[in-house]
Structures are given as structure tokens and as C-alpha cells.
C-alpha positions as CSV (number, residue, x, y, z in Angstrom):
1,M,16.7,103.0,68.1
2,S,13.2,104.5,67.6
3,K,12.1,106.2,64.5
4,P,11.5,110.0,64.7
5,G,7.9,110.7,65.6
6,H,7.1,107.2,66.9
7,H,7.1,107.5,70.7
8,P,3.9,107.2,72.9
9,L,4.7,110.3,74.8
10,I,5.1,112.6,71.8
11,G,2.7,115.6,72.3
12,K,2.5,115.0,76.1
13,R,3.9,117.0,79.0
14,V,7.1,115.4,80.3
15,S,9.9,116.4,82.7
16,G,13.5,116.1,81.9
17,P,16.5,115.3,84.2
18,D,16.7,119.0,85.4
19,G,13.1,119.1,86.4
20,R,12.0,121.4,83.6
21,I,8.6,120.5,82.1
22,G,8.0,120.6,78.4
23,I,6.2,119.0,75.5
24,L,7.9,116.0,74.0
25,V,8.1,116.9,70.3
26,D,10.5,114.3,68.9
27,V,12.7,111.3,69.7
28,I,15.7,110.5,67.6
29,G,17.8,107.6,68.7
30,T,18.3,108.0,72.5
31,T,17.7,111.8,72.5
32,A,14.3,113.3,73.3
33,Y,13.5,116.9,72.2
34,L,11.3,119.0,74.5
35,R,9.8,122.3,73.9
36,P,8.5,124.8,76.5
37,E,4.8,124.6,76.8
38,R,4.3,128.2,75.7
39,G,6.6,127.9,72.8
40,G,10.3,128.6,72.4
41,R,13.5,126.7,71.5
42,E,13.6,123.0,71.9
43,W,16.2,121.4,74.1
44,P,17.6,117.9,74.0
45,V,17.6,115.5,76.9
46,P,18.5,111.8,77.2
47,L,15.4,109.7,76.5
48,D,16.0,107.5,79.5
49,D,15.6,110.6,81.7
50,V,12.2,111.7,80.4
51,E,9.2,111.0,82.6
52,P,5.5,111.8,82.0
53,V,4.1,114.5,84.2
54,T,1.5,113.2,86.5
55,E,-1.8,114.8,87.3
56,K,-0.4,115.8,90.7
57,A,2.5,117.6,89.1
58,Q,0.2,119.4,86.7
59,D,-1.9,120.6,89.6
60,S,1.3,121.8,91.3
61,D,2.3,123.7,88.2
62,T,-1.1,125.4,88.0
63,L,-0.9,126.3,91.6
64,S,2.6,127.8,91.1
65,V,1.3,130.0,88.3
66,K,-1.7,131.2,90.3
67,L,0.5,131.9,93.3
68,A,3.0,133.9,91.2
69,A,0.1,136.1,90.0
70,V,-1.2,136.6,93.6
71,N,2.3,137.6,94.7
72,K,2.7,140.1,91.8
73,R,-0.7,141.6,92.6
74,S,0.3,142.0,96.3
75,R,3.5,143.8,95.2
76,G,1.4,146.1,93.0
77,E,3.0,144.7,89.8
78,L,-0.4,143.8,88.2
């Protein structure tokens, strides 16, 4: 059992079992607590299911955000 606040991925972008990406904010026992990158309510996930987000995944996330903005602009929403 790890102590709260003593995990090498705390503060890093990680993905949970459902594919959502968040910041690992704490680990208590076998439960990891992730928070959305832009703030919001934490959610618990099994620690064994947490994986660090790779550079490739980060690039994909950035591309998705940019594509969403382009789509909104083309629909006249921006």
C-alpha cells in the first residue's frame, strides 16, 4: 500500500481504464484519483489501470482540440 502523495506519476497526465485523460493527483492504497486537466471533480480509478500518457497521445489530444475548433468555425459557431 502506497502512502498518499508518494507515487512517481503524481502531477502527470495519465489515462484511466475508460480512456479519459486526467492529472494524477493522489494515490491511496490501490485507488488513484484523477482530475480533469482544466479543473473539475476528481474521479477514482484502480491504480493498476492507470497508464502514463505518451507524447503521441498528447499530440493526438492537441490535434483533437484544434480540429474541434476548426469544425465549430466552419459551422459558424465561432
